[in-house]
N, C-alpha and C positions, 0 to 999 in steps of 0.2 A: 437491581434498578439500573444497572448501569445501559441498558437499552432504552430508558426514560430520561436521561442524562440531558438530551438536548430539547426537550421540554422545560418551559419556564411557568413558575408559581398559576400563574394567572390559566396557563394551557391546561395544567392540572387538575385544577379546579371543575375548568370546564369538563373534561372527561370524567373527572368522578360524579358529577353532576348528571351527566348523560346515562353513565352506569345505572346510577340511583333509579331515573326515570325508565330507564330500558328494563331493569331486572327489580326493581323493587326493593325497600330497604330491607325487607325479611331475607331476601333472596341473596345478598350479596355476602353476608357471612358463610353460606352454603357455599358459595360459588367460589369464593376464598380459599374455603376448605377443601375442596375439589380440587381446585388448581394446586393447592400446597401438595395433595396426596400426589396428583400427578405428577409433579417434580421428582418427589422422591421416589416415584418406582420408576422414572426415568433413569432419575443417578444409578438408581440399583441395577437397572437393566446395563447400563454404561459399564458400571465396575464388574458385574457378572461376565459381560462380553470380552471387557478386556484381559480379565483373569484367565478366561477358557482360550484367549488368544496365546497369552502367555506360557498356559500350562503346554497347548500344541506346539509352540516354537521350542520349549523346553524339549519335551517328548523326542522332537525329530531331530533336536540335538543330540541328545543322548542315543538315538537309533543310528545316527550318521558314524559310520568310522572314523578315526582319526589315524590320518596317514602316517603320522610317527609312531602311532602305536602298533599299527601294522607291520611296518619295518622292525619296529623291537621283536615282536611275538616271532615274525618269520626269522628271524635271528637267532633267537631261542631256540626255535624247533631245529634249527640246523644244526646248534650245540648238541641238541640231545641226540640226534640221530646220528651224529657223527661219534658222540661217546659210545653209542650202544653198539656201535660195528665194530 
């Protein structure tokens, strides 16, 4: 309702009357219900998209080699080759 914060009570009343005239009293509950469903689907889609982005980001971080761990691995392999010689 934050987007309607700039409208006064009289203006909201006029908008409601125009809505009743355009859509009819019987259609307004259906319209409001469909808008609510659309909003829920939009929020679910946004959440799903955010989850996919975070999942791909964490996968790419897992795949990226850590420079510090590589040097540790190299020094361990050098130790192993020196000890076996």
